C-alpha positions in Angstrom: -2.6 -1.3 -40.6 -3.3 -3.8 -37.7 -0.4 -5.0 -35.6 -0.8 -8.6 -35.0 -0.1 -10.3 -31.6 2.7 -12.8 -31.8 5.3 -14.9 -29.9 8.6 -15.9 -31.0 10.8 -18.8 -30.3 14.4 -19.9 -31.1 16.9 -18.5 -33.4 17.7 -19.1 -37.1 15.9 -19.3 -40.3 12.4 -17.6 -39.7 9.2 -19.7 -39.8 5.8 -18.0 -39.5 2.8 -20.2 -38.3 -0.7 -19.3 -39.1 -3.7 -21.1 -37.1 -7.0 -21.9 -38.3 -10.7 -20.7 -37.7 -11.4 -20.3 -33.8 -7.8 -21.0 -33.2 -4.9 -18.8 -31.8 -1.1 -19.1 -31.6 -1.2 -20.9 -28.3 -2.6 -24.0 -30.2 1.0 -24.2 -31.9 3.1 -23.5 -28.8 4.4 -27.3 -28.4 5.2 -27.4 -32.1 6.8 -24.1 -32.2 9.0 -25.1 -29.2 10.2 -28.2 -31.0 11.0 -26.4 -34.3 12.7 -23.6 -32.2 15.6 -25.9 -31.6 16.6 -25.3 -35.4 14.8 -22.2 -36.3 13.2 -18.9 -35.2 9.6 -19.5 -35.2 6.9 -16.7 -35.1 3.4 -17.8 -34.0 0.8 -15.2 -35.1 -2.6 -14.6 -34.0 -4.6 -13.7 -37.1 -6.9 -10.6 -37.1 -10.2 -11.3 -35.2 -8.5 -14.2 -33.3 -6.5 -14.7 -29.9 -5.1 -11.4 -28.7 -4.7 -9.5 -32.1 -7.1 -6.7 -32.9 -10.7 -7.1 -34.0 -11.9 -5.6 -37.2 -15.1 -5.6 -39.3 -12.7 -6.4 -42.4 -12.1 -10.0 -42.7 -11.0 -12.3 -45.5 -8.1 -13.8 -47.3 -6.8 -10.9 -49.0 -6.7 -8.6 -46.0 -5.1 -11.3 -43.7 -2.6 -11.9 -46.4 -1.7 -8.4 -46.3 -1.6 -8.5 -42.4 1.2 -11.2 -42.9 3.0 -8.9 -45.5 2.8 -6.0 -43.1 3.8 -8.2 -40.1 7.0 -9.2 -41.9 7.9 -5.7 -42.9 7.4 -4.7 -39.1 9.7 -7.4 -38.0 12.3 -7.0 -40.8 11.7 -10.5 -42.0 12.6 -10.6 -45.8 11.9 -14.2 -46.4 10.3 -17.1 -44.3 8.9 -20.5 -44.4 5.1 -20.1 -44.0 3.1 -22.7 -42.3 -0.7 -22.5 -42.3 -3.3 -24.9 -41.0 -6.8 -25.0 -42.3 -8.2 -21.4 -42.7 -4.5 -20.2 -41.9 -3.4 -22.5 -44.8 -5.5 -20.6 -47.1 -4.0 -17.4 -45.8 -0.5 -18.9 -46.4 -1.4 -19.9 -50.0 -2.8 -16.4 -50.8 0.2 -14.8 -49.4 2.5 -17.1 -51.4 0.6 -16.3 -54.5 0.8 -12.5 -54.1 4.3 -12.3 -52.4 6.3 -15.3 -53.8 9.6 -13.5 -53.2 9.0 -13.4 -49.3 8.2 -17.1 -49.2 11.2 -19.6 -48.8 8.9 -22.7 -48.6 5.2 -23.0 -48.3 3.5 -25.8 -45.9 -0.3 -26.1 -46.1 -1.7 -28.1 -43.2 -4.9 -30.1 -44.1 -6.6 -27.8 -46.4 -6.9 -27.5 -50.1 -7.3 -24.4 -52.4 -11.0 -25.3 -53.2 -14.4 -24.2 -52.1 -15.7 -26.3 -49.1 -19.1 -27.1 -47.9 -19.9 -25.6 -44.4 -19.6 -27.9 -41.3 -19.3 -25.3 -38.7 -22.9 -23.9 -38.7 -23.9 -25.9 -35.6 -20.8 -24.4 -33.7 -21.4 -20.8 -34.8 -25.0 -21.1 -33.8 -24.2 -22.6 -30.5 -21.7 -20.0 -29.7 -23.9 -17.2 -30.6 -26.8 -18.5 -28.5 -24.5 -18.8 -25.5 -25.5 -15.8 -23.1 -21.9 -14.9 -22.5 -22.5 -11.7 -20.7 -24.6 -13.7 -18.1 -22.6 -16.8 -17.6 -20.7 -17.0 -14.1 -18.1 -19.6 -14.8 -16.2 -21.6 -17.5 -18.2 -24.7 -16.3 -21.4 -23.0 -17.0 -20.3 -22.3 -20.6 -19.1 -25.8 -20.9 -22.5 -27.3 -19.8 -24.4 -25.1 -22.2 -22.2 -26.1 -25.3 -22.3 -29.8 -24.3 -26.2 -29.7 -25.0 -25.6 -28.4 -28.5 -22.1 -29.6 -29.6 -21.3 -33.4 -29.9 -17.6 -33.5 -29.8 -16.0 -32.9 -26.5 -12.7 -32.1 -28.1 -14.4 -29.4 -30.2 -15.9 -27.9 -27.0 -12.4 -27.7 -25.2 -10.9 -26.3 -28.2 -13.6 -23.5 -28.5 -13.4 -22.7 -24.6 -9.8 -21.7 -25.0 -11.3 -18.6 -26.5 -13.2 -17.8 -23.5 -11.6 -15.0 -21.3 -12.6 -13.3 -18.0 -12.7 -9.4 -18.3 -11.6 -7.2 -15.5 -15.2 -6.5 -14.7 -15.5 -10.3 -13.9 -17.6 -10.9 -17.0 -16.7 -13.3 -19.7 -16.2 -12.6 -23.4 -14.8 -14.3 -26.5 -11.1 -13.5 -27.5 -12.2 -14.1 -31.1 -14.5 -11.6 -33.0 -17.4 -14.1 -33.3 -19.8 -11.8 -35.0 -17.5 -10.9 -37.7 -16.3 -14.5 -38.2 -19.8 -15.5 -38.5 -20.7 -12.9 -41.0 -17.7 -13.9 -43.2 -18.1 -17.6 -42.8 -19.0 -18.2 -46.4 -16.0 -16.4 -47.5 -13.8 -18.5 -45.3 -15.2 -21.6 -47.1 -14.6 -20.1 -50.5 -11.9 -20.6 -53.0 -10.5 -17.4 -54.5 -8.9 -18.2 -57.8 -5.9 -16.3 -59.0 -4.0 -16.5 -62.1 -0.7 -16.1 -60.0 1.6 -19.0 -59.6 3.9 -20.0 -56.6 6.9 -21.8 -58.0 8.9 -22.4 -54.8 8.8 -25.8 -52.9 5.1 -26.6 -51.5 4.2 -29.2 -49.1 0.5 -30.2 -48.4 0.2 -32.3 -45.2 -2.9 -34.3 -44.6 -4.1 -36.1 -41.7 -4.9 -39.8 -42.7 -8.4 -39.5 -41.0 -9.2 -36.1 -42.4 -11.5 -35.5 -45.3 -10.3 -32.0 -45.9 -7.8 -33.2 -48.5 -8.6 -35.9 -50.9 -5.4 -37.7 -51.9 -6.5 -38.7 -55.4 -7.6 -35.1 -56.2 -5.0 -32.8 -54.8 -2.5 -32.7 -57.7 -5.4 -31.6 -60.0 -6.6 -29.0 -57.4 -3.2 -27.3 -57.0 -1.6 -27.6 -60.4 -2.7 -24.1 -61.6 -1.3 -22.2 -58.9 1.5 -24.4 -57.3 4.3 -25.8 -59.4 6.5 -27.9 -57.1 4.1 -29.9 -54.9 4.8 -32.7 -52.4 2.1 -34.4 -50.3 2.7 -36.0 -46.9 0.0 -38.1 -45.1 0.4 -38.2 -41.5 -1.1 -41.6 -39.8 -3.2 -41.5 -36.8 -4.4 -37.9 -37.1 -7.4 -36.0 -38.5 -7.7 -32.4 -39.2 -5.7 -31.5 -36.1 -2.7 -33.0 -37.5 -0.2 -31.0 -35.3 -2.0 -31.8 -32.1 -2.9 -35.5 -32.8 0.6 -36.7 -34.1 2.9 -33.8 -33.2 6.2 -35.7 -33.2 5.7 -37.1 -36.7 4.4 -33.7 -37.8 7.6 -31.8 -36.7 9.7 -34.5 -38.2 7.9 -34.2 -41.6 8.2 -30.3 -41.4 12.0 -30.2 -40.5 12.8 -32.7 -43.3 10.9 -30.6 -45.9 12.5 -27.3 -44.7 16.0 -28.9 -44.7 15.6 -30.4 -48.1 17.8 -29.0 -50.7 
């Protein structure tokens, strides 16, 4: 059993936040601090990400069980689960297998479907970076700028760069395992289970990860009580691009009787 790295904010009804691929709990600190005015918020590093342990085992079933063990370890009997992107698929898997432990489910800009890959360029660029030889963060940034177009993506990825005690750099994330399991991350793993609790799907208006006209059909086999909220002026990184409205929507949904 892996012991996941986490941070906790506030007091009250528990919320657990799960980040996406290449992410870490630090990406959610601003949101967590806002929600902590009313709730106890646990931000978690999923396995092979952030400061959580690395493992050759990786996939939605095992990450779902990590969350089950995390809740058992911290005496959390029931929580609101928020998951973004890959973390959203972990959250859905967890709700379908442990319905009694989920107060409400919030899935951020991802659907329970098979996705086509669009991270191959990033994965190849990160694998090509001679990380043991680089001498500065600026050197890594220069290398990636020649291979990755979006500056925001480069800055997001570089949050994973860490300097070891010997002065050399390494990735916080377990890049080889993530790359090896990439097709599984894209996959949809159908289950006959149903989650009948309240479920909110949040879509960034400029994102293509959720198709508004298809979402109801895509979720109907597994999620009974579904609501969709579209956040304007935001793409896939909804919580970072329109954080105030994102927090408002989340609070309203959690407090809805």
